[in-house]
C-alpha positions in Angstrom: 4.1 -41.1 -3.5 4.2 -38.2 -6.3 0.8 -37.1 -4.3 2.7 -35.9 -1.2 5.8 -33.9 -2.0 5.0 -30.4 -1.1 4.7 -28.3 -4.2 7.7 -25.5 -4.8 6.4 -22.7 -4.0 7.9 -19.8 -6.5 9.3 -16.7 -6.0 6.7 -13.5 -5.8 7.9 -10.0 -5.4 8.6 -8.6 -2.1 5.7 -6.5 -1.6 6.5 -2.3 -2.0 6.6 -1.6 1.5 8.6 -4.1 2.4 11.2 -2.7 -0.5 11.3 0.4 0.5 11.8 -1.1 4.5 15.1 -3.0 3.2 16.3 0.2 1.4 15.9 1.7 5.2 17.4 -1.0 6.4 20.7 -1.1 3.6 20.6 3.1 4.1 20.9 2.7 7.7 23.8 -0.1 7.8 25.5 2.6 5.1 25.2 5.7 7.6 27.8 3.2 9.7 30.4 2.5 7.0 30.3 5.3 4.1 32.2 8.4 5.6 29.9 11.1 6.5 30.5 14.4 3.8 29.1 17.2 2.5 28.4 19.8 -0.6 28.7 24.0 0.7 25.2 24.8 -1.1 24.6 28.5 -2.3 20.5 29.1 -2.6 19.9 25.2 -3.0 22.9 24.8 -5.8 25.2 22.3 -4.8 29.4 23.5 -5.4 30.8 20.9 -6.7 34.3 21.4 -5.7 33.5 22.3 -2.1 33.3 18.6 -0.8 34.4 17.7 2.3 34.4 14.6 5.2 32.6 15.3 8.3 32.5 13.6 11.8 30.6 10.5 11.0 26.5 10.5 12.2 25.6 6.9 11.8 21.7 7.1 12.5 20.5 5.5 15.5 18.0 2.8 16.3 15.1 4.9 17.4 15.9 7.4 14.2 15.3 4.9 12.1 11.5 4.8 13.6 11.2 8.5 14.0 12.2 8.7 10.4 8.8 7.0 9.0 7.1 9.9 10.7 9.3 12.4 9.4 9.1 10.8 6.0 5.2 11.6 6.2 6.1 15.4 7.4 8.6 16.3 4.9 6.1 14.7 1.9 2.9 16.4 2.4 3.0 18.3 0.5 3.0 15.9 -2.0 0.5 13.7 -0.1 -2.3 16.1 0.4 -1.8 16.8 -3.5 -2.5 13.3 -4.2 -5.3 12.7 -2.1 -7.4 15.8 -2.6 -7.1 15.4 -6.6 -8.2 11.8 -6.1 -11.3 12.7 -4.2 -12.0 15.4 -6.7 -11.4 13.0 -10.0 -13.7 10.2 -7.8 -17.0 12.6 -7.6 -16.0 13.6 -11.6 -16.0 9.9 -12.5 -19.6 8.9 -9.8 -21.3 11.1 -12.0 -20.8 9.0 -15.2 -19.5 11.3 -17.6 -16.7 9.5 -18.9 -18.6 6.5 -18.7 -21.5 8.0 -20.7 -19.3 9.6 -23.3 -17.4 6.5 -23.9 -20.3 4.1 -24.3 -21.9 7.1 -26.8 -18.6 6.3 -29.0 -19.4 2.5 -28.2 -22.6 3.0 -29.9 -21.1 4.0 -33.5 -18.4 1.8 -33.4 -19.9 -0.5 -36.0 -17.8 -1.2 -38.8 -15.2 1.2 -37.9 -12.8 -0.8 -36.2 -9.5 0.7 -37.0 -11.3 4.3 -36.8 -12.1 2.8 -33.3 -9.0 2.0 -32.1 -7.1 5.4 -33.0 -9.9 7.2 -31.5 -9.9 5.0 -27.9 -5.8 4.7 -28.1 -5.9 8.8 -28.1 -8.7 9.3 -25.6 -6.7 6.8 -22.9 -3.2 8.7 -24.1 -4.8 12.0 -22.5 -5.8 10.5 -20.1 -2.5 9.4 -19.3 -1.1 12.8 -19.9 -2.8 14.1 -16.7 -1.7 11.0 -14.7 -5.0 10.0 -15.4 -4.1 5.9 -14.8 -6.5 4.4 -12.0 -9.6 5.7 -12.5 -9.4 4.0 -15.4 -9.6 0.8 -14.4 -13.3 -0.1 -14.5 -13.4 0.7 -18.7 -10.8 -1.7 -18.9 -13.9 -5.0 -19.6 -15.6 -2.8 -21.8 -12.8 -2.1 -23.6 -11.8 -5.6 -24.1 -15.7 -6.6 -24.9 -15.6 -3.9 -27.6 -13.0 -4.8 -29.4 -13.6 -8.4 -29.3 -17.1 -7.1 -30.6 -15.1 -5.5 -33.7 -13.3 -8.6 -34.8 -9.8 -8.3 -32.8 -8.4 -10.5 -30.5 -7.8 -9.7 -26.7 -4.6 -8.3 -27.2 -5.9 -5.5 -29.3 -7.8 -3.8 -26.2 -4.8 -4.8 -23.7 -2.4 -2.8 -26.0 -4.8 0.1 -26.4 -5.2 0.4 -23.1 -1.8 -0.2 -21.6 0.4 1.3 -24.3 -1.6 4.8 -24.2 -1.6 5.5 -20.7 1.8 4.2 -21.1 2.5 6.9 -23.4 0.9 9.3 -21.9 1.7 8.9 -18.5 5.6 8.9 -19.3 4.7 12.1 -21.6 3.9 13.9 -18.6 2.9 17.0 -19.8 0.5 17.9 -17.2 0.9 15.2 -14.9 1.0 16.4 -11.1 1.7 13.3 -9.9 5.3 12.2 -11.7 6.3 15.3 -13.5 4.8 17.8 -10.7 6.1 16.3 -8.1 9.8 16.2 -9.4 9.8 19.8 -10.7 8.7 20.6 -7.3 11.5 18.7 -5.0 14.1 20.3 -7.4 12.5 23.5 -7.1 11.7 24.3 -11.1 8.2 25.6 -12.1 5.8 23.2 -12.8 5.0 22.3 -16.3 8.2 24.3 -17.7 9.6 22.5 -20.3 6.1 21.4 -22.1 7.4 21.8 -25.4 10.2 19.3 -25.8 7.5 16.7 -23.9 4.7 17.7 -26.3 7.5 16.7 -28.9 8.0 13.3 -26.6 4.6 12.6 -26.7 4.2 12.5 -30.8 7.0 10.3 -30.9 5.7 8.3 -28.1 2.8 7.9 -29.6 3.5 7.3 -33.7 5.8 4.5 -32.3 3.1 3.3 -30.6 0.1 3.3 -33.1 2.6 2.3 -36.0 2.9 -0.9 -34.2 -1.0 -1.7 -32.8 -2.0 -0.8 -36.6 -0.2 -2.9 -38.1 -0.9 -5.7 -35.6 -4.3 -5.1 -36.4 -4.1 -5.2 -39.5 -2.4 -8.7 -39.8 -4.7 -10.5 -37.5 -7.5 -9.6 -39.5 -6.4 -10.4 -42.3 -5.1 -13.7 -41.2 -5.9 -15.0 -37.5 -2.7 -17.2 -37.4 -0.7 -14.0 -36.3 -2.2 -13.3 -33.0 -0.4 -14.4 -30.0 -3.6 -15.4 -28.9 -3.4 -17.9 -30.4 -6.4 -20.6 -30.8 -7.9 -18.1 -28.1 -8.7 -15.5 -30.8 -11.5 -17.1 -32.5 -13.0 -18.3 -29.1 -13.3 -14.8 -27.9 -15.0 -14.1 -30.9 -18.2 -15.0 -29.3 -17.4 -13.2 -26.1 -20.6 -11.0 -24.5 -20.2 -7.6 -24.7 -19.9 -6.2 -21.4 -20.9 -2.6 -20.1 -22.9 -0.5 -18.1 -26.2 -0.1 -19.7 -29.0 3.7 -19.4 -26.0 6.1 -18.9 -26.8 9.1 -21.9 -24.4 11.6 -22.6 -27.2 14.2 -21.6 -25.9 18.2 -21.7 -25.6 18.0 -18.0 -22.7 15.2 -18.4 -21.3 17.2 -21.6 -21.0 20.1 -19.4 -19.2 18.1 -17.1 -16.2 17.2 -19.1 -16.2 20.8 -20.5 -15.7 22.4 -17.3 -12.7 19.4 -16.0 -11.1 19.7 -19.2 -11.1 23.7 -18.9 -9.6 22.7 -15.0 -6.6 21.0 -16.9 -6.3 23.6 -19.4 -6.2 26.9 -16.5 -3.7 24.0 -14.3 -1.5 24.4 -17.5 -1.7 28.1 -17.9 -0.9 28.8 -14.6 1.6 26.4 -13.8 3.5 28.2 -16.7 2.8 31.9 -16.1 1.2 32.4 -12.8 4.1 30.0 -11.5 1.9 27.4 -9.6 2.7 24.7 -7.6 1.0 21.3 -6.4 -1.4 23.7 -4.3 -3.0 25.6 -6.4 -2.7 22.9 -9.2 -4.8 20.7 -6.0 -7.3 23.9 -6.0 -8.2 24.3 -9.1 -9.7 20.5 -8.9 -11.9 21.5 -5.9 -14.2 23.9 -7.7 -14.7 20.7 -10.7 -15.5 18.6 -8.3 -18.4 21.2 -6.9 -19.7 22.2 -10.1 -19.7 17.9 -11.0 -22.2 17.8 -7.7 -23.9 20.5 -8.8 -24.9 19.2 -12.2 -25.2 16.2 -11.4 -27.4 16.4 -8.7 -25.8 14.6 -6.3 -26.0 14.7 -2.7 -23.9 16.2 -0.5 -23.5 12.9 1.6 -23.1 10.9 -1.4 -20.5 13.7 -2.6 -18.2 13.3 0.5 -19.1 9.4 0.8 -17.2 9.5 -3.2 -14.7 12.0 -1.9 -13.2 10.2 0.7 -13.7 7.1 -1.3 -11.2 8.6 -4.1 -8.7 9.2 -1.1 -9.3 5.9 0.4 -8.1 4.3 -2.8 -4.6 6.5 -3.1 -4.2 5.4 0.7 -1.3 2.3 -0.9 0.5 5.1 -2.9 0.4 7.7 -0.6 1.9 5.5 1.9 4.9 4.7 -0.6 5.5 7.9 -1.1 5.8 8.9 3.0 7.7 5.6 3.3 10.2 6.3 0.3 10.5 9.7 1.9 12.0 8.6 4.6 14.5 6.3 2.8 16.0 10.2 2.2 15.5 11.4 5.8 18.2 8.4 6.6 20.9 9.8 3.9 20.4 13.2 4.6 20.8 12.3 8.9 23.7 9.8 8.0 25.2 12.4 5.7 25.9 9.9 3.2 24.0 11.5 0.1 27.2 13.6 -0.6 29.4 11.5 0.0 27.4 9.2 -2.4 26.9 11.8 -5.0 30.7 12.6 -5.0 31.9 9.1 -5.0 29.2 8.8 -8.4 30.5 12.3 -9.7 34.0 10.8 -9.6 32.9 7.5 -11.1 31.6 9.0 -14.2 34.3 12.6 -14.4 35.7 12.9 -17.8 32.4 10.3 -19.4 30.7 11.7 -22.6 27.3 13.6 -21.4 25.3 10.4 -23.6 27.2 7.4 -21.0 26.2 9.5 -18.2 22.6 10.5 -18.7 22.8 6.1 -20.2 23.3 5.3 -16.9 21.0 7.6 -15.0 18.3 6.9 -17.2 19.1 2.8 -16.7 19.6 2.9 -13.1 15.9 4.6 -13.0 14.3 2.4 -15.6 15.7 -0.5 -13.3 14.5 0.2 -9.7 11.3 0.9 -11.2 10.9 -2.8 -11.4 11.0 -2.9 -7.2 9.0 1.0 -6.4 6.7 1.6 -9.5 5.1 5.1 -7.5 6.3 7.3 -9.5 5.9 10.1 -6.7 7.3 7.8 -4.3 10.2 6.6 -6.3 10.4 10.6 -7.4 11.2 11.5 -3.7 14.0 8.9 -3.1 15.7 9.8 -6.5 15.5 13.3 -6.9 17.6 14.8 -4.0 20.3 12.5 -5.1 19.6 13.3 -9.0 19.2 16.9 -8.2 22.8 17.5 -7.1 24.3 15.2 -8.7 23.4 17.2 -12.4 24.8 20.0 -10.8 27.5 18.8 -9.9 28.1 16.6 -13.5 27.0 20.0 -15.4 23.4 18.6 -16.4 20.5 21.1 -16.3 17.7 19.8 -14.2 15.1 20.3 -16.2 17.8 17.0 -17.9 17.4 15.2 -14.8 14.1 15.0 -14.3 13.0 14.1 -18.1 15.6 11.3 -17.5 14.0 10.2 -14.0 10.3 10.7 -15.7 11.0 8.6 -19.4 12.8 5.6 -16.8 9.8 5.5 -14.6 6.9 5.4 -17.0 7.1 3.7 -20.1 8.0 0.4 -17.6 4.8 1.1 -15.3 3.2 -1.3 -17.8 5.6 -3.4 -18.7 7.5 -4.5 -15.8 5.7 -7.8 -14.3 5.7 -6.0 -10.8 4.1 -2.8 -12.3 1.3 -4.4 -14.7 0.2 -7.8 -13.1 -3.0 -6.1 -11.9 -3.9 -4.1 -15.2 -3.3 -7.2 -17.1 -5.5 -9.1 -14.8 -8.1 -6.7 -15.4 -7.9 -7.2 -19.2 -7.7 -10.9 -18.5 -4.5 -11.2 -19.9 -1.5 -13.2 -18.7 1.7 -11.6 -18.5 3.2 -14.2 -20.9 0.9 -13.2 -23.8 1.5 -10.0 -23.1 5.5 -9.9 -22.7 5.8 -11.8 -26.2 3.6 -8.8 -28.0 4.8 -5.5 -26.2 8.6 -6.1 -26.1 9.9 -4.8 -28.9 7.2 -1.9 -28.7 8.8 -0.8 -25.1 12.2 -1.5 -26.3 11.6 1.2 -29.2 9.7 3.8 -26.7 13.0 3.4 -24.3 14.8 3.8 -26.6 13.3 6.8 -28.5 12.9 8.2 -24.6 17.0 7.9 -24.2 17.5 9.8 -27.2 15.4 12.4 -26.4 16.6 12.9 -23.5 20.2 13.1 -24.9 18.8 16.0 -27.5 17.1 18.2 -24.1 21.1 17.8 -23.1 22.6 19.2 -26.2 20.1 22.0 -26.7 20.0 22.8 -22.7 16.7 21.9 -22.2 15.6 24.2 -19.5 15.3 26.6 -17.5 17.6 25.9 -15.4 
């Protein structure tokens, strides 16, 4: 009889597209329930004392569906940047420059376990700083095998990947996908406020490295401290996995140098010449061309790889367009300002610490449902921008609150981290057991930096 019983299906998180469509439906219903209202704006800035209710403008059946198209139209600037930059990076990836560089380090790794932990953590943090996440996936099995070979457990390799990219991506110093998009949406110069973000990088890096190196030392001294349990000793027989035959020759070194120079140029251009997403995107195009020439890649292969890189981010760009549709519906129903007015009324009189804590916590929790950084920015910044103006909080501080709320949990919430964990061969239970204290410290440190940013008038506005 027991064999005939149907196994109960456990809860599974809906696809992110479904989550966004549900949000769209909720917003549409809200346009029939919430009174329409608006603030007067002067040069794009909200006058906090000018809120008035206006005639109700509920979203129609047709408008619900046309908002999908309009969302992509209004997001074209961001979507174009994501597609083109990803295509260029795929070409650079195809040259083997990154893989060869990592393999050159691997060959020199024997006997230098803790040094290699710090070295690879730093490299992956640097890649996270520039938003280089999805392209790291091919390296995951290599890194896991490397650190098992060096005598550590699978958790060490997993933590190097997950924590370092979280630290780098969250600090967002030159991350076009989060910092760049959010600052563009609120009218801030791209990559402005980089100094405090650099401080954040140092703080987050120190916290993560402290926990990771302590764990490495503990399991080396006594394997019983490994969260992997008995699997630790079994893992020591795992073979090394990486593609052989990639020499780190002069041409590949030159490709890395040109790529790094482009990153520096994009930062300088953003800070000195007020470059935006179009200019930042343009910087990566000649880098891809140089990579093609130096690697002696055929034009046809280069075009194919460029298309492959863009195809790899179609899903995230869909999230950006669909997310923008939520904002379109809020605007068409004239309820964005009403929501802002209501929230600001609830927060009025409360200390900036409480206000920023609520905003930060909301973004962090919302990341459980929508993990796309750029997609979430498109939904949230049109609300956070005027809310900050009404509450007297700088736009740069609001961007920082969004950024930190988005970043850390991208490698912690199961909805955002399961793909990466599966590539590492790690189950979520072990990861949670190892990582929750580290992320608690990182999230707390992020909030303290947000408070400091507000206290010092972090700007330019």
